[in-house]
PyMOL CGO cylinders between C-alpha atoms (Angstrom):
from pymol import cmd
from pymol.cgo import CYLINDER

trace = [
    CYLINDER, 13.86, -10.52, 10.33, 11.19, -9.25, 7.96, 0.3, 1, 1, 1, 1, 1, 1,
    CYLINDER, 11.19, -9.25, 7.96, 11.75, -5.84, 6.45, 0.3, 1, 1, 1, 1, 1, 1,
    CYLINDER, 11.75, -5.84, 6.45, 9.46, -3.80, 4.22, 0.3, 1, 1, 1, 1, 1, 1,
    CYLINDER, 9.46, -3.80, 4.22, 10.96, -0.80, 2.43, 0.3, 1, 1, 1, 1, 1, 1,
    CYLINDER, 10.96, -0.80, 2.43, 8.73, 1.64, 0.57, 0.3, 1, 1, 1, 1, 1, 1,
    CYLINDER, 8.73, 1.64, 0.57, 9.84, 3.96, -2.22, 0.3, 1, 1, 1, 1, 1, 1,
    CYLINDER, 9.84, 3.96, -2.22, 8.33, 6.12, -4.92, 0.3, 1, 1, 1, 1, 1, 1,
    CYLINDER, 8.33, 6.12, -4.92, 6.68, 8.83, -2.87, 0.3, 1, 1, 1, 1, 1, 1,
    CYLINDER, 6.68, 8.83, -2.87, 7.03, 12.51, -3.68, 0.3, 1, 1, 1, 1, 1, 1,
    CYLINDER, 7.03, 12.51, -3.68, 5.30, 15.72, -4.67, 0.3, 1, 1, 1, 1, 1, 1,
    CYLINDER, 5.30, 15.72, -4.67, 2.84, 15.71, -7.54, 0.3, 1, 1, 1, 1, 1, 1,
    CYLINDER, 2.84, 15.71, -7.54, 0.15, 18.04, -8.83, 0.3, 1, 1, 1, 1, 1, 1,
    CYLINDER, 0.15, 18.04, -8.83, -3.51, 17.13, -8.61, 0.3, 1, 1, 1, 1, 1, 1,
    CYLINDER, -3.51, 17.13, -8.61, -4.48, 14.84, -11.47, 0.3, 1, 1, 1, 1, 1, 1,
    CYLINDER, -4.48, 14.84, -11.47, -1.00, 13.37, -11.65, 0.3, 1, 1, 1, 1, 1, 1,
    CYLINDER, -1.00, 13.37, -11.65, 0.26, 9.86, -10.97, 0.3, 1, 1, 1, 1, 1, 1,
    CYLINDER, 0.26, 9.86, -10.97, 2.75, 8.11, -8.73, 0.3, 1, 1, 1, 1, 1, 1,
    CYLINDER, 2.75, 8.11, -8.73, 3.82, 4.50, -8.36, 0.3, 1, 1, 1, 1, 1, 1,
    CYLINDER, 3.82, 4.50, -8.36, 4.81, 3.26, -4.94, 0.3, 1, 1, 1, 1, 1, 1,
    CYLINDER, 4.81, 3.26, -4.94, 6.93, 0.17, -4.48, 0.3, 1, 1, 1, 1, 1, 1,
    CYLINDER, 6.93, 0.17, -4.48, 7.51, -1.97, -1.42, 0.3, 1, 1, 1, 1, 1, 1,
    CYLINDER, 7.51, -1.97, -1.42, 10.47, -4.34, -1.37, 0.3, 1, 1, 1, 1, 1, 1,
    CYLINDER, 10.47, -4.34, -1.37, 10.02, -7.19, 1.08, 0.3, 1, 1, 1, 1, 1, 1,
    CYLINDER, 10.02, -7.19, 1.08, 12.76, -9.29, 2.64, 0.3, 1, 1, 1, 1, 1, 1,
    CYLINDER, 12.76, -9.29, 2.64, 10.47, -12.28, 3.07, 0.3, 1, 1, 1, 1, 1, 1,
    CYLINDER, 10.47, -12.28, 3.07, 11.62, -15.70, 1.98, 0.3, 1, 1, 1, 1, 1, 1,
    CYLINDER, 11.62, -15.70, 1.98, 8.05, -16.91, 1.44, 0.3, 1, 1, 1, 1, 1, 1,
    CYLINDER, 8.05, -16.91, 1.44, 6.76, -13.63, 0.04, 0.3, 1, 1, 1, 1, 1, 1,
    CYLINDER, 6.76, -13.63, 0.04, 4.31, -15.30, -2.33, 0.3, 1, 1, 1, 1, 1, 1,
    CYLINDER, 4.31, -15.30, -2.33, 2.45, -16.70, 0.68, 0.3, 1, 1, 1, 1, 1, 1,
    CYLINDER, 2.45, -16.70, 0.68, 1.94, -13.31, 2.32, 0.3, 1, 1, 1, 1, 1, 1,
    CYLINDER, 1.94, -13.31, 2.32, -1.07, -11.09, 1.94, 0.3, 1, 1, 1, 1, 1, 1,
    CYLINDER, -1.07, -11.09, 1.94, 0.09, -7.50, 1.41, 0.3, 1, 1, 1, 1, 1, 1,
    CYLINDER, 0.09, -7.50, 1.41, -1.52, -4.13, 1.82, 0.3, 1, 1, 1, 1, 1, 1,
    CYLINDER, -1.52, -4.13, 1.82, -1.15, -0.36, 1.76, 0.3, 1, 1, 1, 1, 1, 1,
    CYLINDER, -1.15, -0.36, 1.76, -2.40, 2.03, 4.41, 0.3, 1, 1, 1, 1, 1, 1,
    CYLINDER, -2.40, 2.03, 4.41, -1.99, 5.78, 4.72, 0.3, 1, 1, 1, 1, 1, 1,
    CYLINDER, -1.99, 5.78, 4.72, -1.97, 8.33, 7.50, 0.3, 1, 1, 1, 1, 1, 1,
    CYLINDER, -1.97, 8.33, 7.50, -2.55, 12.05, 7.11, 0.3, 1, 1, 1, 1, 1, 1,
    CYLINDER, -2.55, 12.05, 7.11, -1.50, 14.54, 9.81, 0.3, 1, 1, 1, 1, 1, 1,
    CYLINDER, -1.50, 14.54, 9.81, -3.89, 14.46, 12.76, 0.3, 1, 1, 1, 1, 1, 1,
    CYLINDER, -3.89, 14.46, 12.76, -5.78, 11.45, 11.41, 0.3, 1, 1, 1, 1, 1, 1,
    CYLINDER, -5.78, 11.45, 11.41, -5.79, 7.73, 12.07, 0.3, 1, 1, 1, 1, 1, 1,
    CYLINDER, -5.79, 7.73, 12.07, -4.07, 5.29, 9.78, 0.3, 1, 1, 1, 1, 1, 1,
    CYLINDER, -4.07, 5.29, 9.78, -6.55, 4.15, 7.14, 0.3, 1, 1, 1, 1, 1, 1,
    CYLINDER, -6.55, 4.15, 7.14, -6.80, 1.26, 4.72, 0.3, 1, 1, 1, 1, 1, 1,
    CYLINDER, -6.80, 1.26, 4.72, -6.03, 1.91, 1.06, 0.3, 1, 1, 1, 1, 1, 1,
    CYLINDER, -6.03, 1.91, 1.06, -5.67, -1.43, -0.73, 0.3, 1, 1, 1, 1, 1, 1,
    CYLINDER, -5.67, -1.43, -0.73, -4.82, -5.10, -0.17, 0.3, 1, 1, 1, 1, 1, 1,
    CYLINDER, -4.82, -5.10, -0.17, -3.88, -8.08, -2.28, 0.3, 1, 1, 1, 1, 1, 1,
    CYLINDER, -3.88, -8.08, -2.28, -4.18, -11.73, -1.30, 0.3, 1, 1, 1, 1, 1, 1,
    CYLINDER, -4.18, -11.73, -1.30, -1.18, -14.03, -1.27, 0.3, 1, 1, 1, 1, 1, 1,
    CYLINDER, -1.18, -14.03, -1.27, -2.23, -15.60, -4.57, 0.3, 1, 1, 1, 1, 1, 1,
    CYLINDER, -2.23, -15.60, -4.57, -2.44, -12.18, -6.21, 0.3, 1, 1, 1, 1, 1, 1,
    CYLINDER, -2.44, -12.18, -6.21, -5.80, -12.83, -7.79, 0.3, 1, 1, 1, 1, 1, 1,
    CYLINDER, -5.80, -12.83, -7.79, -7.95, -10.99, -5.28, 0.3, 1, 1, 1, 1, 1, 1,
    CYLINDER, -7.95, -10.99, -5.28, -7.66, -7.30, -4.49, 0.3, 1, 1, 1, 1, 1, 1,
    CYLINDER, -7.66, -7.30, -4.49, -9.53, -4.93, -2.20, 0.3, 1, 1, 1, 1, 1, 1,
    CYLINDER, -9.53, -4.93, -2.20, -9.76, -1.15, -2.20, 0.3, 1, 1, 1, 1, 1, 1,
    CYLINDER, -9.76, -1.15, -2.20, -11.06, 1.63, -0.03, 0.3, 1, 1, 1, 1, 1, 1,
    CYLINDER, -11.06, 1.63, -0.03, -14.03, 3.38, -1.63, 0.3, 1, 1, 1, 1, 1, 1,
    CYLINDER, -14.03, 3.38, -1.63, -12.06, 6.63, -1.71, 0.3, 1, 1, 1, 1, 1, 1,
    CYLINDER, -12.06, 6.63, -1.71, -9.44, 5.21, -4.09, 0.3, 1, 1, 1, 1, 1, 1,
    CYLINDER, -9.44, 5.21, -4.09, -11.43, 2.66, -6.09, 0.3, 1, 1, 1, 1, 1, 1,
    CYLINDER, -11.43, 2.66, -6.09, -11.03, 3.23, -9.81, 0.3, 1, 1, 1, 1, 1, 1,
    CYLINDER, -11.03, 3.23, -9.81, -7.94, 5.41, -9.31, 0.3, 1, 1, 1, 1, 1, 1,
    CYLINDER, -7.94, 5.41, -9.31, -5.45, 3.16, -7.49, 0.3, 1, 1, 1, 1, 1, 1,
    CYLINDER, -5.45, 3.16, -7.49, -4.25, -0.31, -8.45, 0.3, 1, 1, 1, 1, 1, 1,
    CYLINDER, -4.25, -0.31, -8.45, -2.39, -2.73, -6.18, 0.3, 1, 1, 1, 1, 1, 1,
    CYLINDER, -2.39, -2.73, -6.18, -0.27, -5.47, -7.72, 0.3, 1, 1, 1, 1, 1, 1,
    CYLINDER, -0.27, -5.47, -7.72, 2.60, -7.74, -6.79, 0.3, 1, 1, 1, 1, 1, 1,
    CYLINDER, 2.60, -7.74, -6.79, 5.63, -9.28, -8.38, 0.3, 1, 1, 1, 1, 1, 1,
    CYLINDER, 5.63, -9.28, -8.38, 6.35, -12.44, -6.44, 0.3, 1, 1, 1, 1, 1, 1,
    CYLINDER, 6.35, -12.44, -6.44, 9.60, -13.07, -8.30, 0.3, 1, 1, 1, 1, 1, 1,
    CYLINDER, 9.60, -13.07, -8.30, 10.82, -9.63, -7.24, 0.3, 1, 1, 1, 1, 1, 1,
    CYLINDER, 10.82, -9.63, -7.24, 9.37, -9.81, -3.70, 0.3, 1, 1, 1, 1, 1, 1,
    CYLINDER, 9.37, -9.81, -3.70, 7.70, -6.48, -4.38, 0.3, 1, 1, 1, 1, 1, 1,
    CYLINDER, 7.70, -6.48, -4.38, 4.22, -5.03, -4.05, 0.3, 1, 1, 1, 1, 1, 1,
    CYLINDER, 4.22, -5.03, -4.05, 3.17, -1.93, -5.97, 0.3, 1, 1, 1, 1, 1, 1,
    CYLINDER, 3.17, -1.93, -5.97, 0.56, 0.77, -5.68, 0.3, 1, 1, 1, 1, 1, 1,
    CYLINDER, 0.56, 0.77, -5.68, -0.18, 2.65, -8.90, 0.3, 1, 1, 1, 1, 1, 1,
    CYLINDER, -0.18, 2.65, -8.90, -1.93, 5.90, -8.04, 0.3, 1, 1, 1, 1, 1, 1,
    CYLINDER, -1.93, 5.90, -8.04, -3.66, 7.86, -10.82, 0.3, 1, 1, 1, 1, 1, 1,
    CYLINDER, -3.66, 7.86, -10.82, -5.85, 10.96, -10.79, 0.3, 1, 1, 1, 1, 1, 1,
    CYLINDER, -5.85, 10.96, -10.79, -4.37, 12.00, -7.49, 0.3, 1, 1, 1, 1, 1, 1,
    CYLINDER, -4.37, 12.00, -7.49, -6.23, 14.48, -5.32, 0.3, 1, 1, 1, 1, 1, 1,
    CYLINDER, -6.23, 14.48, -5.32, -5.00, 16.77, -2.53, 0.3, 1, 1, 1, 1, 1, 1,
    CYLINDER, -5.00, 16.77, -2.53, -6.88, 14.59, -0.04, 0.3, 1, 1, 1, 1, 1, 1,
    CYLINDER, -6.88, 14.59, -0.04, -4.60, 11.69, -1.00, 0.3, 1, 1, 1, 1, 1, 1,
    CYLINDER, -4.60, 11.69, -1.00, -1.75, 13.52, 0.74, 0.3, 1, 1, 1, 1, 1, 1,
    CYLINDER, -1.75, 13.52, 0.74, -0.41, 11.26, 3.51, 0.3, 1, 1, 1, 1, 1, 1,
    CYLINDER, -0.41, 11.26, 3.51, 2.39, 8.97, 4.56, 0.3, 1, 1, 1, 1, 1, 1,
    CYLINDER, 2.39, 8.97, 4.56, 1.81, 5.64, 2.81, 0.3, 1, 1, 1, 1, 1, 1,
    CYLINDER, 1.81, 5.64, 2.81, 2.74, 2.42, 4.60, 0.3, 1, 1, 1, 1, 1, 1,
    CYLINDER, 2.74, 2.42, 4.60, 3.31, -1.02, 3.18, 0.3, 1, 1, 1, 1, 1, 1,
    CYLINDER, 3.31, -1.02, 3.18, 2.22, -3.94, 5.33, 0.3, 1, 1, 1, 1, 1, 1,
    CYLINDER, 2.22, -3.94, 5.33, 2.19, -7.74, 5.21, 0.3, 1, 1, 1, 1, 1, 1,
    CYLINDER, 2.19, -7.74, 5.21, 0.55, -10.68, 6.91, 0.3, 1, 1, 1, 1, 1, 1,
    CYLINDER, 0.55, -10.68, 6.91, 1.41, -14.38, 7.02, 0.3, 1, 1, 1, 1, 1, 1,
    CYLINDER, 1.41, -14.38, 7.02, -2.22, -15.26, 7.57, 0.3, 1, 1, 1, 1, 1, 1,
    CYLINDER, -2.22, -15.26, 7.57, -5.38, -14.67, 5.64, 0.3, 1, 1, 1, 1, 1, 1,
    CYLINDER, -5.38, -14.67, 5.64, -7.93, -12.46, 7.36, 0.3, 1, 1, 1, 1, 1, 1,
    CYLINDER, -7.93, -12.46, 7.36, -11.29, -11.30, 6.12, 0.3, 1, 1, 1, 1, 1, 1,
    CYLINDER, -11.29, -11.30, 6.12, -10.62, -8.10, 8.08, 0.3, 1, 1, 1, 1, 1, 1,
    CYLINDER, -10.62, -8.10, 8.08, -8.17, -6.91, 5.44, 0.3, 1, 1, 1, 1, 1, 1,
    CYLINDER, -8.17, -6.91, 5.44, -8.91, -3.24, 6.18, 0.3, 1, 1, 1, 1, 1, 1,
    CYLINDER, -8.91, -3.24, 6.18, -7.87, -3.49, 9.82, 0.3, 1, 1, 1, 1, 1, 1,
    CYLINDER, -7.87, -3.49, 9.82, -4.33, -2.64, 10.93, 0.3, 1, 1, 1, 1, 1, 1,
    CYLINDER, -4.33, -2.64, 10.93, -4.62, -5.45, 13.48, 0.3, 1, 1, 1, 1, 1, 1,
    CYLINDER, -4.62, -5.45, 13.48, -4.68, -8.01, 10.65, 0.3, 1, 1, 1, 1, 1, 1,
    CYLINDER, -4.68, -8.01, 10.65, -1.07, -7.31, 9.65, 0.3, 1, 1, 1, 1, 1, 1,
    CYLINDER, -1.07, -7.31, 9.65, 2.20, -8.45, 11.17, 0.3, 1, 1, 1, 1, 1, 1,
    CYLINDER, 2.20, -8.45, 11.17, 4.82, -6.25, 9.54, 0.3, 1, 1, 1, 1, 1, 1,
    CYLINDER, 4.82, -6.25, 9.54, 5.03, -2.57, 8.55, 0.3, 1, 1, 1, 1, 1, 1,
    CYLINDER, 5.03, -2.57, 8.55, 7.38, -0.43, 6.53, 0.3, 1, 1, 1, 1, 1, 1,
    CYLINDER, 7.38, -0.43, 6.53, 8.68, 2.96, 7.60, 0.3, 1, 1, 1, 1, 1, 1,
    CYLINDER, 8.68, 2.96, 7.60, 6.40, 4.85, 5.23, 0.3, 1, 1, 1, 1, 1, 1,
    CYLINDER, 6.40, 4.85, 5.23, 6.85, 7.14, 2.24, 0.3, 1, 1, 1, 1, 1, 1,
    CYLINDER, 6.85, 7.14, 2.24, 5.43, 10.65, 1.94, 0.3, 1, 1, 1, 1, 1, 1,
    CYLINDER, 5.43, 10.65, 1.94, 2.98, 11.46, -0.86, 0.3, 1, 1, 1, 1, 1, 1,
    CYLINDER, 2.98, 11.46, -0.86, 2.03, 15.11, -1.28, 0.3, 1, 1, 1, 1, 1, 1,
    CYLINDER, 2.03, 15.11, -1.28, -0.54, 16.22, -3.84, 0.3, 1, 1, 1, 1, 1, 1,
    CYLINDER, -0.54, 16.22, -3.84, -0.71, 19.94, -4.54, 0.3, 1, 1, 1, 1, 1, 1,
    CYLINDER, -0.71, 19.94, -4.54, -3.86, 21.64, -5.78, 0.3, 1, 1, 1, 1, 1, 1,
]
cmd.load_cgo(trace, "trace")
């Protein structure tokens, strides 16, 4: 049974930073591609960032490029999302996700097998 547990969300002022963590109970974690999505009230879930199983290739949504950094610690079975220069429009529930298979459609929710329960990020203006 694969479980993904996010942590690190909270309330922060605009311009501030947060670091999200996702602990994965996956025996072969290093072979999984991992990602972060977010969903704001009344909106669809949208892609934020992804990292390939090898860890050397990352992808970002244009809206967060240059501000957010995805990384992974394979020894710790954890994926991180460092969020800097936060804006009110970054307010959403952030979800960690993982896939056993490589897909070029890394920004699609359909490309992922497992999802965490989400962690709330609120950025005040």
